[in-house]
N, C-alpha and C positions, 0 to 999 in steps of 0.2 A: 508782268502784272504791275499795275500802277501802285504807288504808295497808298496806304490806308489812313483814314482819319484817326488821330490820337486824341485831340481835344477839339471842342466846339464852343463858341460863345455867340449868342444872338446879339445882333447889332440893330440899330434903327433902320427903318425902311426895308425890312425883310432881307437883310444881308446877314451872312454868317462868317465869323472869323474862325478859320480852321488851322490847326497844326497837323501836319502829316507825319507818318512814320519816317519819312526822308529828312525831316527837320524843316521842310518848307512851310512857310506861313502864307496862307492864301485867303482870299475873300470870295465867297460864293453868293450870288444874287438869286434869291428864291422868287422874286417878283413875277417872273415869267411863267411860273407853274400854278399860281394862286387861283386861276379860273378853271382848273381841270380837276374833275372828279373828287377824290378824297383829299386833295391838297387845298380845296376851298376852305377847309377848317383852319388852315394856317393864316387866313386873313385876320383872325382874332389874335391880336398882338400878344395877349397874355398866354395864349396857347402856343404861339410861335416860339416864345421864349423858353418853352419847356423842352426844347431840342436837346438831345443827348447823343453820345456815341454808342453804337451797337454794332458789334462785329466789323469794325473798321469803316463804318459809314455813319451817316446821320439819320436819326429817327425821332419820332414823336410818340407820346403815350398811346394814341389811338391807332397805331399801326402804320402810319405813313413813314416811308423811307425812300431814299434815293440811291440808285446804283452807285457804289463807291467809285467806279471808273468815271461815271458822269460827273460826280462831285469834283474829282481831281482834274479832269480834262477841261471842264467848263468854269473852273474858278481861276481867278487872276492872282498873281503874286502880290503880296502885301508889301508896300513900300516902307512901312514902319511897324514897329512892334507896339501894340496897343495895351499890352498887359501892364 
């Protein structure tokens, strides 16, 4: 099983800054999902910023979420700490 999301922070241009249970800090690019079904609502930047952690993955208030394994495997290691 891959590490799970512990914290999430919305960044500009539909990126998310994630900290995983392994301690890794990664960046996930959501731009590739914005034209699909329920994810179209994320195009609203104010709504996108409402992202939160739910059961080890990322989610939004209206029920959008992404498989935690996808989030981990498709994110890239962050080269710097932005906190």
